[in-house]
Each structure stands twice: as C-alpha cells, then as structure tokens.
C-alpha positions in Angstrom: -4.0 -155.0 11.8 -6.9 -156.6 9.7 -8.3 -154.4 7.4 -12.2 -154.1 8.1 -14.4 -154.9 5.0 -17.5 -153.0 4.2 -20.3 -154.8 4.6 -18.9 -157.6 7.4 -20.4 -157.1 11.0 -17.1 -155.8 12.4 -17.0 -153.1 9.8 -16.2 -149.6 11.7 -19.3 -147.4 11.4 -17.3 -144.3 10.5 -15.5 -146.3 7.8 -19.1 -147.5 6.4 -21.0 -144.4 6.7 -18.8 -141.2 5.9 -22.1 -139.2 6.2 -23.2 -140.2 9.6 -22.4 -137.6 12.4 -20.5 -138.9 15.1 -22.3 -139.9 18.5 -21.8 -137.2 20.6 -21.1 -134.7 17.6 -24.1 -132.2 18.9 -25.6 -133.0 15.0 -28.7 -135.0 14.7 -29.0 -137.7 12.0 -32.3 -136.7 11.5 -33.8 -133.1 12.0 -37.5 -132.0 11.6 -38.8 -128.6 12.0 -42.1 -127.0 11.6 -43.4 -130.1 9.8 -47.2 -129.9 8.4 -48.8 -133.0 6.9 -52.6 -132.7 5.9 -54.8 -134.8 3.9 -57.4 -132.5 2.5 -59.1 -130.8 5.5 -57.4 -133.3 8.1 -54.4 -131.9 9.4 -51.9 -135.0 10.7 -48.8 -132.8 11.9 -48.9 -129.1 12.6 -45.6 -127.7 13.7 -43.8 -131.1 14.4 -40.4 -130.7 15.7 -38.0 -133.8 16.4 -34.2 -134.6 16.5 -32.9 -138.4 15.9 -29.4 -138.4 17.3 -26.7 -140.7 15.8 -26.1 -144.3 17.6 -29.8 -144.4 19.3 -32.9 -146.5 18.9 -35.8 -144.1 19.2 -39.4 -145.3 19.6 -42.1 -143.5 18.0 -45.7 -144.3 19.5 -48.8 -142.5 19.4 -52.5 -143.3 18.9 -54.2 -144.4 16.0 -54.5 -141.3 13.4 -51.5 -139.5 14.9 -49.3 -140.3 11.7 -46.3 -142.1 12.8 -46.2 -144.1 9.3 -46.8 -140.6 7.7 -43.8 -139.1 9.6 -41.5 -141.9 8.4 -42.5 -141.5 5.0 -42.3 -137.8 4.9 -38.6 -138.1 6.4 -37.9 -140.7 3.7 -39.1 -138.5 0.9 -42.0 -141.0 0.1 -44.4 -138.1 0.8 -44.2 -134.2 0.3 -45.3 -132.4 3.5 -47.0 -129.4 2.8 -44.4 -127.5 5.2 -41.3 -127.8 7.1 -37.5 -128.7 6.9 -36.5 -132.2 7.0 -32.5 -132.9 7.1 -31.4 -136.5 6.9 -27.6 -137.1 7.5 -27.0 -133.4 6.9 -29.0 -133.3 3.7 -32.1 -131.7 2.5 -34.5 -134.6 2.5 -37.1 -132.2 0.6 -34.6 -131.4 -2.2 -35.1 -131.7 -5.9 -31.5 -132.3 -6.5 -31.4 -136.1 -7.5 -27.9 -136.5 -6.2 -28.6 -135.8 -2.5 -32.0 -137.6 -2.9 -29.8 -140.7 -4.0 -27.3 -140.3 -1.2 -30.1 -140.1 1.4 -31.8 -143.1 -0.3 -28.4 -145.2 -0.4 -27.7 -144.5 3.5 -31.3 -145.6 4.7 -32.5 -149.1 5.0 -36.6 -149.5 5.5 -38.5 -152.5 6.7 -42.2 -152.0 6.4 -44.7 -153.6 8.5 -45.6 -156.2 6.1 -41.9 -156.9 4.8 -42.9 -155.5 1.4 -40.7 -158.2 -0.4 -41.3 -159.1 -4.0 -43.3 -162.3 -4.1 -42.2 -163.5 -7.2 -38.4 -163.2 -6.3 -36.5 -165.5 -3.5 -35.2 -164.1 -0.6 -31.8 -163.8 -1.9 -32.9 -162.1 -4.9 -34.7 -159.6 -2.9 -31.8 -158.8 -0.8 -29.9 -158.4 -4.0 -32.3 -155.7 -5.5 -30.7 -152.5 -3.5 -27.2 -153.9 -4.6 -27.9 -154.3 -8.2 -29.6 -150.8 -8.3 -26.7 -149.3 -6.5 -23.7 -151.6 -7.4 -24.7 -152.9 -10.5 -21.0 -153.7 -11.6 -20.5 -156.2 -8.8 -20.0 -159.6 -10.0 -23.0 -162.1 -9.6 -20.9 -164.2 -7.2 -20.1 -161.3 -5.2 -23.6 -160.2 -4.8 -24.7 -163.5 -4.0 -22.2 -164.0 -1.1 -23.2 -160.4 0.2 -26.9 -161.4 0.1 -26.0 -164.7 2.0 -24.3 -162.5 4.6 -26.9 -160.1 5.2 -29.6 -163.1 5.5 -27.4 -164.7 8.3 -26.9 -161.4 9.9 -30.8 -161.0 10.1 -30.7 -164.4 11.9 -31.8 -166.6 9.0 -30.6 -170.0 8.0 -28.7 -170.0 4.7 -31.2 -172.2 3.0 -33.7 -169.3 3.4 -31.5 -167.6 0.3 -33.3 -169.9 -2.2 -36.9 -169.7 -0.8 -39.8 -167.6 -2.1 -41.4 -165.3 0.8 -44.8 -167.6 0.8 -42.5 -170.4 1.9 -41.5 -168.4 5.1 -43.3 -167.7 8.3 -44.2 -164.1 9.2 -41.3 -163.8 11.5 -39.0 -165.0 8.7 -40.6 -162.8 6.3 -39.9 -159.8 8.7 -36.1 -161.2 9.0 -35.8 -161.5 5.1 -37.4 -157.8 5.0 -34.5 -156.6 7.5 -31.8 -158.5 5.6 -32.7 -156.4 2.4 -32.8 -153.3 4.4 -29.3 -153.9 5.5 -28.2 -154.7 2.0 -26.2 -151.3 1.4 -24.8 -151.2 5.2 -26.9 -148.1 5.8 -26.4 -145.9 9.0 -30.0 -145.1 9.5 -32.6 -148.1 9.7 -36.3 -147.3 9.6 -38.8 -150.1 11.3 -42.3 -149.9 11.1 -44.1 -152.0 13.7 -41.4 -154.8 13.1 -42.8 -157.2 16.0 -46.8 -156.7 15.0 -48.2 -160.3 14.4 -45.3 -162.1 16.2 -45.9 -163.9 19.2 -44.3 -162.8 22.5 -41.3 -165.1 22.0 -40.6 -164.3 18.6 -41.1 -160.5 19.3 -38.6 -160.6 22.1 -36.0 -162.7 19.9 -36.6 -159.7 16.9 -36.0 -157.1 19.5 -32.6 -158.7 20.7 -31.7 -158.9 17.3 -32.1 -155.4 16.4 -30.3 -154.3 19.5 -27.2 -156.6 18.6 -27.4 -155.3 15.0 -27.3 -151.7 16.1 -24.4 -152.1 18.7 -22.3 -154.1 16.0 -22.8 -152.0 12.9 -23.2 -148.8 14.8 -26.9 -148.3 13.4 -28.9 -145.6 14.1 -32.3 -146.9 14.4 -36.0 -145.1 13.9 -38.7 -147.6 15.4 -42.4 -147.3 15.2 -44.1 -149.6 17.4 -47.0 -150.2 19.7 -45.2 -152.9 21.7 -44.7 -151.7 25.2 -42.1 -154.5 25.8 -39.9 -153.4 22.7 -39.9 -149.7 24.2 -38.6 -151.1 27.4 -36.3 -153.6 26.1 -34.2 -151.6 23.3 -35.2 -148.0 23.1 -32.8 -145.2 24.3 -35.5 -142.5 24.0 -39.4 -142.5 23.2 -41.1 -139.9 21.0 -44.9 -139.5 21.7 -47.0 -138.3 18.7 -50.3 -136.6 20.0 -52.1 -133.2 19.5 -50.4 -133.2 15.9 -46.8 -133.1 17.2 -44.3 -134.7 19.4 -45.6 -133.7 23.0 -42.5 -135.5 24.7 -39.4 -137.1 23.4 -37.0 -138.6 26.3 -35.9 -141.7 28.1 -38.9 -144.0 28.8 -38.6 -143.6 32.6 -39.3 -139.5 31.9 -41.9 -140.4 29.2 -43.8 -142.4 31.7 -44.3 -139.3 34.2 -45.0 -136.9 31.4 -48.6 -135.4 32.2 -50.3 -135.8 29.4 -53.8 -137.9 29.1 -52.7 -140.6 26.3 -49.0 -140.8 27.7 -50.5 -141.7 31.0 -53.2 -144.2 29.7 -50.8 -145.8 27.6 -47.9 -146.2 30.2 -50.1 -147.0 33.1 -53.4 -148.5 31.7 -54.3 -152.0 32.2 -52.2 -153.2 29.3 -49.0 -151.3 30.5 -49.7 -152.8 34.1 -49.8 -156.2 32.5 -46.3 -155.8 30.6 -44.8 -154.4 33.9 -46.0 -157.4 35.9 -44.8 -159.6 33.0 -41.3 -157.6 32.9 -41.0 -157.8 37.0 -41.9 -161.8 37.0 
C-alpha cells in the first residue's frame, strides 16, 4: 500500500490531524459556552452556545451587527471575550499557555473576506509564510513545491504562483488566500464571506471547490455567509445568530421552519424566493 504523504490531497485525515476528533466521536471540534462579547455598552453576544462537529460544513448567518465575525475572531483567539468558555480541538482557546495557543493556530486555517494577502509578496511567497513560521527548517525547494501544490488545490494555475495579488482578479485572490489557509494542512478551516463580491458563476464554482476540498481532506469548515445559494449547496447545518445568541442550529430544512421573525424573512422573503426559483429552474 502506498504511504500517504502529509500535504497531499489523498492524505488520511487522521494521519494529518491527530488533534481532530473523529467524525461521530461525540466530541465537538469547536465548543462554545456562555460567550459574552461587549464593545463598551454594546452587548453583541450574551450567553452564546455553539458546537461544531468534525467533518461538517456549518454556515453562520445573521443580520448586520449580530457578531458573526466577532464570534469567529473570538474562537480564533483574535479577540478576548468578556466571559465564556471556548474549546478548539479539545484545547482551551482562552488559555495563556503558549504551547496550546500555538497548537490551535497550527491546526486552523483562515480565509478572511478580503483575502488578507501581503501585497508586496507573490502568491507563492504568501502561501509559504505559514510554512516558514512553523516549518522553518524545510528546504526552500520543498516549501516551493508545497506552495505550488496548495495553489493547485485551490484551483489556480501554476503560473499564479509568481504573480502579485494586484495582478489577480478578485476570485483568484480569494483562491490564493484559500491556498495559504491550507498551507499547514489544518483540520479546521474558517471562511469569512468567501463568495462576497463574486459573480454567480464564480460563487458557485467556489462553493464546489470548498465541498470538494472538505470531502477530500476531511476538513471541518466554519463558514460565515449571506449567500443563500451557498447555504443550500454545501452546508450540513446552519447556525442563526439573533438576539445576541444562536437561536437555532440545524440542517437547513429545519432552520427554514424555525419560528423567528428574522429567520422567516431571511429564508422566505423576496430574495429567498428568487434564490429558490433559481435553484428549481
């Protein structure tokens, strides 16, 4: 039997990600309890609970000001909440222990809405940034080959490796950001509005890419989106943020029926009906 190589698209998820709970293990890969986030007098989250299960794509939706990105940043340790417990991969995400923090960072990949690429670095150099940070002893030639692999996994042509972000289209920049997010073979991937700004064809292609990568690499995906088509196309569950908490988290056909004003307007309003008609056409 051929040996599976870490970093290759056919690598076994358990071999790549020893911290990641097995699907069906009963252990969430992300566990949030009693989360409180405040900005001065403004309370964004109060007593928010959420579980993210291994191997799923969970869509996070909510109106403006419900704190979708704030929740993501708190889970990632980029923001310190006022109260609450956060566990990622079984580790305390609010710890001061540098070793645990580094383990969480090493095993999470993030694609921010704007890609967050370094404008002065080529795509290949951008993808190599986390490789240099965590695997600085790798030969330059191997880092280059790994960066090329990730670029191809993200659906970019090989010649994109030597281009600057300014030389790419918006959709290609998102794919370059995705390649960097995948650089360390993380079991857990965070995506903030990945299809924002893309035309419908490009958005659908990006959705297919995410689902393909999730299945091939055994990823768990935390996906913030406003795109109804994305929710229906690739999300296993949808968590709705409203009233400072998660009001419902379930498969989309159950969420559609949830009796909450924002949920009903979002899933059954004019834009939702238009999206539904498009899917049925």
